[in-house]
Every structure is written in structure tokens, then in C-alpha cells.
C-alpha positions in Angstrom: 3.8 66.2 262.3 2.8 67.1 258.7 1.3 64.1 256.8 2.9 63.2 253.5 -0.2 64.1 251.7 -2.7 66.9 252.6 -5.8 64.7 253.3 -9.0 66.6 253.7 -9.7 64.7 256.9 -6.5 66.3 258.4 -8.1 69.7 257.6 -11.5 68.8 259.0 -10.1 67.6 262.4 -8.6 71.0 263.0 -11.2 73.1 261.2 -14.4 74.4 262.8 -17.7 74.1 260.9 -18.1 76.7 258.2 -14.4 77.3 258.2 -13.9 78.1 254.5 -16.7 80.8 254.4 -15.4 82.3 257.7 -11.8 82.0 256.5 -12.5 83.8 253.2 -14.0 86.7 255.1 -11.0 86.7 257.5 -8.5 86.9 254.7 -10.7 89.4 252.9 -10.5 91.6 256.0 -6.7 91.1 256.2 -6.3 92.2 252.6 -9.1 94.8 252.7 -9.2 96.2 256.2 -11.3 99.1 255.0 -14.1 97.5 252.9 -15.7 100.8 252.2 -12.5 102.1 250.6 -12.0 98.9 248.6 -15.6 98.8 247.6 -15.4 95.1 247.4 -17.8 92.3 248.0 -17.9 88.5 247.5 -20.2 85.6 247.0 -19.6 81.8 247.2 -20.7 79.8 244.2 -22.2 76.9 246.3 -24.4 75.6 243.6 -21.5 75.6 241.1 -19.2 73.8 243.6 -21.8 71.1 244.1 -22.4 70.7 240.4 -18.9 70.6 239.0 -16.5 70.9 241.9 -14.7 73.5 239.9 -15.2 77.1 241.0 -14.9 77.9 244.7 -15.9 81.6 244.8 -16.0 84.8 242.9 -15.6 88.4 243.9 -15.4 91.8 242.4 -14.3 95.1 243.6 -13.0 98.6 242.9 -9.8 100.1 244.2 -10.0 103.2 246.3 -7.3 105.7 247.0 -4.0 104.3 248.3 -5.1 100.8 247.7 -2.1 98.5 248.4 -3.1 95.3 250.2 -0.9 92.4 251.2 -2.3 89.3 249.6 -1.7 86.1 251.7 -0.4 82.9 250.2 -3.0 80.9 248.4 -2.9 77.4 247.0 -5.7 78.1 244.6 -5.4 79.8 241.2 -7.5 82.6 239.9 -8.8 84.0 236.6 -8.5 87.7 237.0 -10.2 90.4 234.9 -9.0 94.0 235.4 -10.7 97.1 233.9 -9.1 100.5 234.0 -10.0 103.5 231.9 -11.9 101.3 229.3 -8.8 99.0 229.1 -9.3 95.4 229.9 -6.7 92.8 230.9 -7.5 89.1 231.7 -4.9 86.8 233.2 -4.4 83.5 235.0 -2.8 84.0 238.4 -1.0 81.0 239.7 -0.9 79.9 243.3 1.0 82.2 245.8 3.6 80.5 248.0 4.1 83.6 250.1 2.4 86.8 251.1 2.7 89.4 248.3 2.0 93.1 248.3 -0.2 94.4 245.4 -1.2 97.8 244.2 -4.0 98.9 241.9 -4.6 102.3 240.5 -7.6 104.1 242.0 -10.7 103.3 240.1 -9.4 99.9 238.8 -12.2 97.3 238.8 -11.6 93.6 239.1 -13.5 90.4 238.7 -11.9 87.2 240.1 -12.9 83.6 239.8 -11.1 81.3 242.3 -10.9 77.6 241.3 -10.9 74.7 243.6 -7.8 72.6 244.3 -7.3 69.9 241.6 -8.9 72.0 238.9 -6.5 73.1 236.1 -6.1 74.4 232.6 -4.2 71.8 230.5 -3.1 74.6 228.2 -1.4 76.6 231.0 0.7 74.5 233.4 0.2 75.8 236.9 3.7 74.7 237.9 5.0 77.4 235.6 2.7 80.1 237.1 3.6 79.7 240.8 3.9 83.2 242.2 3.2 84.6 238.7 0.6 85.1 236.1 0.0 84.5 232.4 -1.7 87.4 230.5 -4.2 86.0 228.0 -4.0 87.5 224.5 -6.9 89.6 223.2 -9.0 88.1 220.4 -11.1 91.3 219.9 -12.3 94.2 221.9 -14.5 92.0 224.0 -12.9 88.6 223.8 -9.7 86.8 224.6 -7.9 83.6 223.4 -7.9 80.5 225.6 -7.2 76.9 224.5 -7.3 77.8 220.9 -10.7 79.5 221.0 -12.0 83.0 221.5 -14.0 83.6 224.7 -16.1 86.7 225.6 -15.0 88.5 228.6 -17.1 87.2 231.5 -19.3 89.5 233.6 -20.5 89.1 237.1 -24.0 88.2 236.2 -23.1 85.4 233.9 -20.1 83.8 235.7 -21.9 80.4 236.2 -22.6 80.2 232.4 -19.0 81.0 231.6 -17.6 78.4 234.0 -20.1 75.8 232.8 -18.9 76.3 229.3 -15.3 75.9 230.3 -16.2 72.6 231.9 -18.4 71.4 229.1 -15.7 72.1 226.5 -13.0 70.5 228.7 -11.0 73.7 228.9 -11.1 73.1 232.7 -10.2 69.6 234.0 -10.1 68.1 237.4 -7.4 65.6 238.4 -9.0 62.6 240.1 -5.8 61.6 241.9 -5.6 65.0 243.6 -9.3 64.9 244.3 -9.0 61.4 245.9 -6.1 62.5 248.1 -7.8 65.6 249.3 -10.9 63.5 250.2 -8.8 61.0 252.1 -9.2 58.3 249.5 -5.6 57.2 248.9 -5.1 56.3 245.3 -4.3 52.6 244.8 -1.0 51.5 243.4 0.4 55.0 243.0 3.8 55.9 244.4 4.5 59.1 246.3 6.4 60.4 243.3 3.4 59.8 241.0 1.1 61.6 243.5 3.5 64.5 243.7 3.6 64.8 239.9 -0.2 64.9 239.8 -0.2 67.7 242.5 2.3 69.7 240.5 0.3 69.5 237.4 -3.1 70.2 238.9 -2.2 72.7 241.6 1.3 73.9 240.8 2.4 72.9 244.3 3.9 69.8 246.0 1.7 68.2 248.7 4.0 69.5 251.4 3.9 73.1 250.1 0.1 72.9 249.9 -0.2 71.7 253.4 2.1 74.4 254.8 -0.1 77.1 253.1 -3.3 75.5 254.4 -1.9 75.2 257.9 -1.1 78.9 258.0 -4.7 79.7 256.8 -6.1 77.5 259.6 -3.9 79.2 262.2 -4.9 82.7 260.9 -8.6 81.9 261.0 -8.3 80.5 264.6 -6.4 83.6 265.8 -9.0 85.8 264.2 -11.7 83.9 266.1 -10.0 84.7 269.4 -8.3 81.4 270.1 -5.2 81.8 272.4 -1.8 81.7 270.7 -0.6 78.6 272.4 -3.8 76.8 271.6 -3.5 77.8 268.0 0.1 76.4 267.9 -1.2 73.1 269.1 -4.4 72.9 267.0 -2.6 74.0 263.8 0.3 71.5 264.4 3.2 73.9 264.8 6.3 72.8 266.8 6.2 76.0 268.9 5.2 79.6 268.8 8.3 80.9 267.0 7.6 78.3 264.3 4.0 79.6 263.9 5.2 83.2 263.9 7.7 82.6 261.0 5.0 80.7 259.1 2.3 83.4 259.4 4.7 86.2 258.5 5.8 84.3 255.4 2.4 83.0 254.3 -0.1 85.5 255.6 2.2 88.6 255.8 1.4 89.4 259.5 2.4 88.3 262.9 0.1 86.3 265.1 -0.5 89.2 267.4 -1.5 91.5 264.4 -3.9 88.9 263.0 -5.5 88.4 266.5 -5.9 92.1 266.9 -7.6 92.5 263.5 -10.1 89.9 264.6 -11.3 92.0 267.5 -14.4 94.2 267.0 -13.6 97.9 266.4 
């Protein structure tokens, strides 16, 4: 049974140690089965997470030929910087509620900052960006407009400085109610409707929608680790195997058997 709110303790009971690092690489392999072609790499911003609880990870890459991955559903939002033929576009990508195919022209380079749950931009409501994006207007050749100010395009080497400034100038905020629920600290004297409103503002998703996405991620990670299908059904909290199959096809874009096969060594 899915709890009314997605408490972090619910995740930890079913999640093996180091899950999020392993899960990221699992999903990265699903999206980028040929890393040499994608020319992509990633790094967790552990220090930044401990300092501000804002950014979760960054990654950059370059599209190879016939680059057309299927991106899984993701409850977190991204700041995306794309470069192609000296042209630059920066956008805010809202949470994805279902797997979505993407294409990039060969040679396109990207830099992505993924933000933690509960972190949001007051000037861009995430509830209006679900399964979509907002392209940020250019302020100059090397800058863009955000929250009424011009910001230099971030680069990989100075991401932490960029994120620190967003936090310092309160362009990025974190909702304490969402944070409390995710850490299993039920907010006092708040109704379910109020909590739901906080989740929609800070994540763009309802608590139920967020839990469904996170459950599919847990199931995919367990399958990739070689856990048997029926055991994954039980550990992830699905009613039965057909229920899990429908969920993974919708949220991850692959069947359980396909995900399990991708987890096996070549």
C-alpha cells in the first residue's frame, strides 16, 4: 500500500545502501547504453548537497551520431544548458511524469544541474512545467535573465559557485514542509490538502505522483542489480507482476525483462 505521503523512511526501508549513486548510473546506462557514443560523464555534488541541500548532481555530455535516448520519469527538475554550433540555449526542465524520447543533433553539448526535491524557483512555478520546459531569455551573448537579473552562463568548472549564488540571492528556495515530509518529520497542524499544495509548489507533483515515480526507480534499480522479478514486485510494493510491468513501461520506458537484461555484464 502506498503511503499518503512519500516519507524518506519508506524509501530507505526498501533501498539498498548507496542506492542513489547506483541508481543514477543505472538510469544513465538505460538512457545512454553506449557511453562512448554519448561521450557523457557525471559527478555527484556531495559537498554542495551537504552544504545547502539544493543541488543533487551535475553532468555534461556530447551527442554522438543517432543519439535518441528514452529518458525515464524524474521527480526532480533540471537547469539545462545546450550548445550547438556556437548557439546556446538555457532552460528549466520540469519534472517528467512518464518516460520520454529525446533527440539531440550530433555534436550538441549539454550541461545539466539536477536539483533536489523540495528545491524550487519562485519565479517559475514547477506545477506549470510538468513534462515541459521554460526557455530562459538571453540577456547578452554570454548571459540569461532569471528572477529579474542577468546571470552568466554557468560552466562545468564553476557550477558550485553558480549554485551558491542562486542560494545566497534567494533565487532558489527550499520548502521546509516538503523537506520535513521527505525526512519523515510530519509537519504539525497541517492538513493533507495543505501538504499537497506545498508539494505542487516545490516539486510540481502531488505526493502520490512522486511516490509512483520513486517506486518505479527503486524497482528498476533492483532489477538492474539482478534481483528476481517476483522479489522486486514485493520489495517495491507492487500488487503483482503485471502492475509492475505497466508501471515500468510508463515511467522507465522499458519492460522489467529489458531492464534486467541491461544490468547483466556484456
